[in-house]
matplotlib code that plots the C-alpha trace (Angstrom):
import matplotlib.pyplot as plt

x = [5.1, 7.4, 4.9, 1.2, -0.2, -3.1, -5.6, -8.7, -11.5, -14.9, -16.8, -13.7, -13.8, -12.5, -9.2, -9.0, -9.0, -6.0, -4.1, -4.6, -3.6, -0.3, 0.4, -0.1, 3.5, 4.8, 3.2, 5.6, 8.7, 11.1, 9.0, 6.1, 3.3, -0.3, -2.7, -5.6, -8.5, -10.5, -13.8, -15.5, -19.2, -18.9, -22.0, -20.4, -19.8, -16.1, -16.2, -17.7, -15.4, -12.2, -13.3, -14.1, -11.0, -8.3, -9.1, -5.6, -6.5, -8.1, -11.2, -12.4, -16.0, -16.7, -20.4, -19.6, -17.3, -14.4, -11.4, -8.1, -6.2, -8.9, -9.2, -5.4, -5.2, -7.7, -5.6, -2.4, -4.0, -5.3, -2.1, 1.5, 3.7, 7.0, 6.4, 3.0, 2.7, -0.1, -1.4, -4.2, -6.8, -5.9, -2.2, -0.3, 3.0, 5.8, 6.9, 9.8, 9.3, 8.2, 11.4, 13.5, 11.7, 12.0, 15.7, 16.3, 14.5, 16.3, 19.6, 18.6, 17.2, 16.4, 14.2, 10.6, 8.8, 9.9, 8.2, 8.6, 8.6, 5.0, 4.1, 0.8, -0.2, 1.2, 4.7, 4.6, 6.0, 3.5, 4.7, 4.7, 7.0, 7.1, 8.5, 6.4, 3.7, 5.2, 4.7, 8.1, 7.3, 4.0, 5.9, 8.2, 5.3, 3.6, 6.7, 7.4, 3.8, 5.1, 7.4, 10.6, 11.8, 8.6, 8.4, 11.0, 10.2, 12.9, 16.2, 17.3, 18.9, 17.3, 17.0, 15.6, 12.3, 10.0, 6.8, 5.4, 1.9, 0.1, -0.9, 2.2, 4.2, 6.1, 6.0, 8.1, 5.9, 8.5, 8.4, 4.6, 4.7, 6.9, 5.2, 1.6, -0.5, -2.4, -4.3, -7.9, -9.0, -8.0, -10.7, -8.8, -5.5, -2.6, -2.7, 0.6, 2.1, 1.3, 2.7, 5.9, 6.4, 5.9, 8.4, 10.9, 10.6, 11.3, 14.5, 13.1, 13.5, 11.3, 13.0, 12.1, 13.2, 13.1, 14.5, 10.9, 8.1, 4.3, 1.7, -1.1, -4.2, -5.2, -9.0, -9.3, -8.7, -12.0, -13.9, -17.7, -17.4, -14.4, -15.9, -16.1, -12.5, -11.3, -13.2, -11.8, -8.3, -8.6, -10.0, -7.2, -4.6, -6.1, -6.0, -2.4, -1.3, -3.2, -1.7, 1.9, 2.2, 1.3, -2.0, 0.0, 1.9, -1.2, -2.9, 0.2, 0.4, -3.3, -3.1, 0.0, -1.4, -4.6, -2.6, -0.7, -3.9, -5.3, -2.1, -2.1, -5.7, -5.0]
y = [20.6, 17.9, 15.2, 14.5, 12.1, 10.1, 8.5, 6.7, 6.3, 4.6, 4.9, 4.4, 7.6, 5.9, 4.9, 7.9, 10.6, 9.1, 8.8, 12.5, 13.4, 11.4, 13.2, 16.7, 17.1, 16.4, 19.7, 21.6, 19.8, 20.9, 19.5, 21.0, 18.5, 18.3, 15.7, 14.6, 12.4, 10.9, 9.9, 6.9, 7.7, 7.3, 7.1, 7.7, 11.4, 11.0, 14.0, 16.4, 15.1, 15.7, 19.1, 20.1, 18.7, 18.9, 21.9, 21.6, 18.3, 18.6, 16.4, 15.0, 13.9, 11.3, 10.2, 6.8, 3.9, 3.1, 0.8, 1.2, 2.2, 4.4, 6.4, 7.0, 7.8, 10.6, 12.0, 11.7, 13.4, 16.3, 17.0, 18.0, 16.6, 15.2, 12.2, 10.5, 8.8, 6.2, 5.5, 3.2, 4.8, 2.4, 3.3, 5.7, 7.4, 8.6, 12.2, 12.9, 9.6, 11.3, 13.4, 10.3, 8.5, 11.5, 11.9, 8.3, 8.8, 12.1, 10.2, 7.2, 8.6, 5.2, 4.1, 4.6, 3.0, 3.0, 0.8, 1.4, -1.4, -2.1, -3.5, -4.4, -2.3, -5.0, -4.7, -7.9, -7.6, -7.2, -8.8, -6.0, -7.0, -10.1, -11.8, -11.2, -13.9, -15.8, -19.5, -20.1, -18.1, -20.0, -23.3, -22.1, -20.9, -24.3, -26.2, -24.0, -22.9, -19.3, -19.6, -19.4, -17.3, -15.3, -12.6, -9.9, -7.4, -8.7, -7.5, -4.1, -2.6, -1.2, -3.8, -4.2, -6.1, -7.1, -5.4, -3.9, -3.4, -0.1, 0.4, 2.6, 3.2, 6.3, 6.7, 8.9, 10.9, 11.0, 7.2, 7.2, 9.7, 7.3, 3.9, 5.1, 5.1, 2.2, -0.2, 0.6, -2.8, -4.1, -3.1, -4.2, -6.2, -6.7, -3.1, -2.3, -5.7, -4.7, -1.2, -2.5, -5.0, -2.3, -0.1, -2.9, -3.6, 0.1, 0.0, 1.4, -0.1, -0.9, -1.0, -1.9, 0.7, -0.6, 2.6, 3.9, 2.1, 2.5, 1.0, -0.8, -1.9, -4.0, -3.5, -6.3, -8.8, -7.6, -7.3, -8.0, -9.4, -11.7, -13.8, -10.8, -9.9, -13.5, -13.5, -10.1, -11.2, -14.3, -12.3, -9.8, -12.5, -14.1, -10.7, -10.2, -13.6, -13.2, -9.8, -10.7, -14.4, -16.8, -18.7, -21.8, -19.8, -18.2, -21.6, -23.0, -20.2, -20.5, -24.3, -24.0, -21.2, -23.2, -26.2, -24.0, -22.7, -26.3, -27.5, -24.6, -25.3, -28.9]
z = [-2.6, -1.3, -0.2, -0.9, 1.7, 0.2, 2.5, 1.3, 3.9, 4.0, 7.2, 9.3, 11.4, 14.6, 12.9, 10.5, 13.2, 15.2, 11.9, 11.1, 14.7, 14.2, 11.0, 12.4, 13.7, 10.2, 9.0, 11.3, 9.9, 7.1, 4.3, 2.4, 3.1, 2.0, 3.4, 1.2, 2.5, -0.3, 1.4, -0.3, 0.4, 4.2, 6.3, 9.8, 9.7, 8.7, 6.4, 9.0, 11.7, 9.6, 8.5, 12.1, 13.8, 11.1, 8.9, 7.4, 5.7, 2.2, 2.0, -1.3, -0.6, -3.2, -3.5, -5.0, -3.9, -6.1, -5.8, -4.1, -7.3, -8.7, -5.5, -5.1, -8.8, -8.3, -5.5, -7.6, -10.6, -8.5, -6.6, -7.4, -4.5, -5.9, -3.6, -2.8, 0.5, 0.5, 4.0, 5.1, 7.3, 10.1, 10.4, 12.6, 12.0, 14.3, 14.3, 11.9, 10.0, 6.8, 6.6, 7.0, 4.2, 1.9, 2.7, 1.6, -1.7, -2.3, -1.8, -4.0, -7.3, -8.8, -5.9, -6.9, -4.0, -0.4, 2.2, 5.9, 8.5, 9.6, 13.0, 14.7, 17.7, 20.0, 18.4, 16.3, 12.8, 10.0, 6.8, 4.2, 1.2, -0.8, -4.0, -7.1, -7.3, -10.3, -10.9, -9.4, -6.3, -6.0, -6.1, -3.4, -1.3, -1.7, -0.6, 2.4, 3.2, 2.6, 5.6, 3.7, 0.8, 0.1, 2.7, 2.1, 4.8, 7.2, 8.6, 10.0, 6.9, 3.8, 1.1, -2.4, -2.5, -5.3, -4.1, -1.0, 0.3, -0.2, 3.5, 3.9, 0.7, -0.5, -4.3, -6.5, -8.8, -11.6, -11.8, -11.9, -14.7, -16.6, -16.1, -15.3, -12.2, -10.7, -13.0, -12.1, -13.4, -10.0, -7.4, -4.3, -3.9, -6.3, -7.5, -5.8, -7.0, -10.6, -10.1, -8.6, -11.4, -14.0, -12.1, -12.0, -15.7, -16.3, -14.3, -11.0, -7.6, -4.6, -1.2, 2.3, 4.8, 8.4, 9.9, 9.9, 11.5, 10.8, 13.1, 11.3, 13.1, 10.0, 10.2, 7.6, 10.4, 11.9, 8.7, 8.7, 5.2, 5.0, 2.2, -0.1, 0.6, -0.1, -3.4, -4.4, -3.5, -5.7, -8.6, -8.4, -8.3, -11.5, -13.2, -12.2, -13.5, -16.7, -17.3, -16.7, -17.5, -20.3, -20.0, -18.9, -16.3, -15.0, -14.6, -12.9, -10.4, -9.6, -9.1, -6.9, -4.8, -4.3, -3.2, -0.8, 0.8, 1.0, 2.7, 5.2, 6.0, 6.6]

ax = plt.figure().add_subplot(projection="3d")
ax.plot(x, y, z, "-o")
ax.set_aspect("equal")
plt.show()
C-alpha cells in the first residue's frame, strides 16, 4: 500500500461526503491508495452515508470521542501505507494531487512531512505553516502582531518550514516509526507542532509544497462552541511549552503570546 488517507469525522456529513467524492479519482491513479474514515461517535448518519455512497472507503465507527492525535494514531496503527495523508473532513483535493505529493517524498527521502498549499473556497491563502512557538518566536509575533516572520506557507517553490497544520499533511511512516506517533496528551491543537519538532530533532524535515493546493472550508470559523476551542488551544500551547522548554521559557512564551493577543484585540 502506497498511501493511507486518514480522515477523522464527527457529525460532519455535509463536508465529509464532498471530500470523499474529490478523493475518488485518486483510486484510479498509479498509486495503491486506501481511504479510512474514523468516525468519532457521529449523530448525523455519517457512517451510514459513507458506507452507502462510498463502499470503497473503510469506516471505523468509534463509539466514543477522542482527540485529534489519538484518532489518527488509531488509523496509523491499523494500516500499513508507507505514507499517511491526514485530511480534515472539510477539505477537498484536486485529481492527481496525491501522486505529485508522493513523487516529491519519494525523491526527497529525508522529508518526513509534506504540506500542500491550502486555500479557502474563495481562493484566499490559508496560512498553514509556521515557526515553532518558542519564546523567541513569541517575541517576534508580539512585535509584529504575527504579520512578519512567523507564517512560512508563502512563495511558489517548495521550502523547509518548522511545522505545518494537520488539516492536510502527508507523513512518512518510516519517520513515525522512528520518532513515535502523535502525543495523545494533546486533545486538539499543537499535536502536529509537537510531532514536527520531534521529527526535526531526529534529523527529518517538514516542507511546504505549493505545487499542490487543497481547499479547506475551515469549519472552525463557524463553530458553535468557539470558547471551548480557545480554551483547548491555550491548554495545548501550555503543554507544548512545558514539554519542550524550561519553566522560565514556558512562562515567557505564554506571557508574550498573551500580550500579542491583547495588542491585536486592541
